[in-house]
C-alpha positions in Angstrom: 117.1 133.7 170.1 119.0 136.6 168.5 117.6 137.9 165.2 119.7 137.7 162.1 120.1 140.8 160.0 120.3 140.3 156.3 123.2 142.5 155.3 122.4 142.2 151.6 118.8 143.4 152.1 117.8 146.3 149.9 118.6 149.7 151.5 116.8 152.7 150.3 118.8 155.6 148.8 118.6 159.3 149.3 120.0 162.3 147.4 121.8 164.7 149.7 122.1 168.2 148.3 124.7 170.3 150.0 125.4 174.0 149.3 128.8 175.4 150.5 131.3 178.1 149.6 133.1 177.0 146.4 136.4 177.1 148.2 135.2 174.4 150.6 133.8 172.0 148.0 136.8 169.6 148.0 136.8 169.5 151.8 133.1 168.5 151.9 133.6 165.9 149.2 136.2 164.3 151.4 133.8 164.4 154.4 131.2 162.5 152.3 133.7 159.9 151.2 134.2 158.8 154.8 130.6 157.6 154.8 130.8 155.0 151.9 129.4 157.4 149.3 130.2 156.1 145.8 128.6 158.9 143.8 129.1 162.6 144.1 129.1 165.4 141.7 129.6 169.2 142.1 127.9 172.0 140.2 128.4 175.7 140.4 125.9 177.9 142.3 125.5 181.5 143.2 124.2 183.0 146.4 121.1 185.2 146.4 122.5 187.9 148.7 122.0 191.5 147.9 125.0 192.4 145.6 125.6 195.8 147.2 125.8 194.3 150.7 128.0 191.5 149.5 130.4 193.9 147.9 130.5 196.2 150.9 131.1 193.3 153.3 133.5 191.4 151.0 131.4 188.2 151.2 131.8 185.3 148.8 128.6 184.4 146.9 130.2 181.8 144.7 128.8 178.5 145.9 129.3 174.8 145.1 126.3 172.4 145.1 127.3 168.9 146.0 124.9 166.1 144.8 125.6 162.8 146.7 123.7 159.5 146.6 123.8 157.9 150.0 122.2 154.9 151.7 119.3 155.9 153.9 121.0 154.5 157.0 123.9 156.8 156.5 121.9 160.1 156.2 121.6 160.8 160.0 125.4 160.3 160.6 126.2 162.4 157.6 123.8 165.2 158.6 125.2 165.2 162.2 128.7 165.4 160.8 127.8 168.2 158.4 126.1 170.2 161.2 129.3 169.9 163.3 131.5 171.0 160.3 129.2 173.9 159.5 129.5 175.2 163.0 133.3 174.6 163.5 135.1 175.0 160.2 136.2 178.6 159.4 134.2 179.8 156.4 132.6 176.3 156.3 129.0 177.2 156.6 126.4 175.6 154.4 123.1 173.9 154.1 122.1 170.4 153.3 118.9 168.5 152.6 118.1 164.9 151.9 115.5 163.8 149.3 114.3 160.2 149.0 114.8 158.4 145.7 111.9 156.3 144.7 113.7 154.0 142.2 117.0 153.1 140.6 117.1 151.2 137.3 119.5 148.3 137.2 120.9 145.9 139.8 124.6 146.9 139.1 123.7 150.6 139.4 122.0 150.1 142.7 124.9 148.0 144.0 127.3 150.7 143.0 125.2 153.6 144.5 124.5 151.7 147.8 128.1 150.5 148.1 126.7 146.9 148.2 129.5 144.6 147.1 127.4 141.5 147.9 126.3 140.3 144.5 129.7 140.7 142.9 131.6 137.5 141.9 135.4 137.2 142.4 
């Protein structure tokens, strides 16, 4: 007998924090949107590289920090995609970490963040 998976079951959420060059922020926001991510925000960041070396090499230390709430089951595919993009996109290097969220207040907020349209009435 085949097991039945409850699609409306509660899925845990994680906060994925990604740091990239500021010029690539829009590109990476688009990457995340391919993975059913409903909440993203961007803040400014600055690299910690030695300023003299940065000036000498002409490197960009202006960074964007992307904050994305994703379903736990989407973290691995997102991280694999980011790893590929970091290696293949010109000036597209970055770092990303995922942090578990222990709670979200409100059913509607959870449904929005998890992209769970199940409980919505037409």
